[in-house]
Every structure is written in structure tokens, then in C-alpha cells.
N, C-alpha and C positions, 0 to 999 in steps of 0.2 A: 261211151268215155268209162278211161280206167284207172281206178283206183278213187271210183266214185260207188256210191247205192244210191235209193231211189226210195225215201218213204215220203209218210205225210206228215204233215202236222195244219191244228187248225181245231175249233173251234167242234164237241163230240159232236160228231157222221155229217160234218160241215170242212174235212181237213182239204185241204188243197197240197199238191204235188211239188217235189223237193229234192233236191238233191244235197248232198252233203261225205263230204269226205270218207272213203271206206278202204281201209288196203285189203290189196284181193277181189275188191266189188269193180261192175263196170256194168255202168247204163247205156243202152242203146242209144243211139239221136239222130235226127237230122237235122242237114245243117242248111242253111238259107244266105243269099246274098239279101240285104236288106239296105234301104233309104233314109235317109236321113228322116223323110219322114216318118218310115214305116220302122222306126226306132218308137218315135214318139207316142205314135201310135199305139205301138205294146208297151212303152214306158207307164200308159193309162190304162189301159187293160190293163197289166199284173200289180198295178198298184206301188210303181219304184215312187220314189224311195221307200216308202214308208213297210211296204207289205214287204215285198224286194227288193233285191241290190245285186247291181250290174257286177260279174267280176267275167275276170277271160283267161280260159282253160284248152291245155294243149288236146286238138281232139284229131282219129287219123279220116284223113275221103283222099277215096280212091290212089289207099297205100302212103299216103303222107304226112307228115304232125303240119299242121294248121292251128292257127290261133284263130278262137273262138269266144264271143260274145255268149254268157247262158245268165239267167234269172237263177238266183240263188234265195232263199226266205232269207230274209234277215232274224235272230238271235231271239229265243226268247218266245215263242209259241211252242205249246206241248205236241204232240204226238197224239195222233188221232186217226180215224175212221173216217175217208170222204164219205159221200153223198151215191147214192147209188147211180144218179143220172149223169155225176161225177167222173165218176167210176167208169159206166159203162162210153163216156165218149174218150178216156186216153186208150179203152181198151178196142173199141174200135180206131184208133187214129196204129196201135201199137199192131193190128192185124194187120190194117192197110199198107204200112210200112215192112210186113214181114218179121215184127222183132221179136221174140220167143216172146209170150205172156207171163211165162212161169215166173220170168223176174217183176212184171208188175204186182203179179199175185202175192209170191215174197211181199214187196213191199206194202202192200194193204197189211200182211199178218202181224212182219215185223212190227208194225209200225203201232198196230191195235197192242200184243205181245209186249213190247219195250214200256209202253203209257203204261199197262196194269202193274208191270213190276214195278213202275217209280213210285205205286200208292201202293205195293207194302208194304 
């Protein structure tokens, strides 16, 4: 997704992933076609509408621009560090998909650095 960045928000050492608009940013994504039953199951898993909201965004798929639904964390949660287990799970997904893991590493350091700067 062009114009977005990956960050982690939530309780200390328990933050979870979200994406936020960011000029010049880019976040790799996988796109799935889902059924209404799939979406209902994802809604429960992702804590919709309390933790995450759903938004439609434009993404490139096979060279074409398509609209895709994405879960984005609701406002109000502080930036933070993900747990080792959560981070490892996302890292495994990044590697399996062939994504640049430096994007994930940068999201972690940016989230922690920005959190610390907010308290200075």
C-alpha cells in the first residue's frame, strides 16, 4: 500500500500491528478474496469495531489498482513494542510472502522511538 506505514500500538510489550497514512511510505500486503462468513470471523478475531475499524484502500494487484478492505486500529492507543511471540509470527509471515523484513524491523523501532519521544 503506497502512502502508508506499519506501526505497533497497544500496551507495553503487547502492542499489535496497524497501518497509518504516511507520505512516502509503503507497506507490503497480501490480498485475499473472502466470503461474508470469512469477514464475520475476521471481525471477531480483529476486535472490530472496538479495536480496529474497516476501511477501503487502493492497492496494486497484478499491475492493476483495486479496492481492498483493511483493518486499521482505532485512535487512542499509544505506540509500543509487540511481544516477541507476536513479532515472530508476523516475521514468519513476511518471510513466507517474500516481503522485505526491514519494513517490519523499522516499524518496531519507529513505534518504540516515537513512544519514547512522546514522554520526553
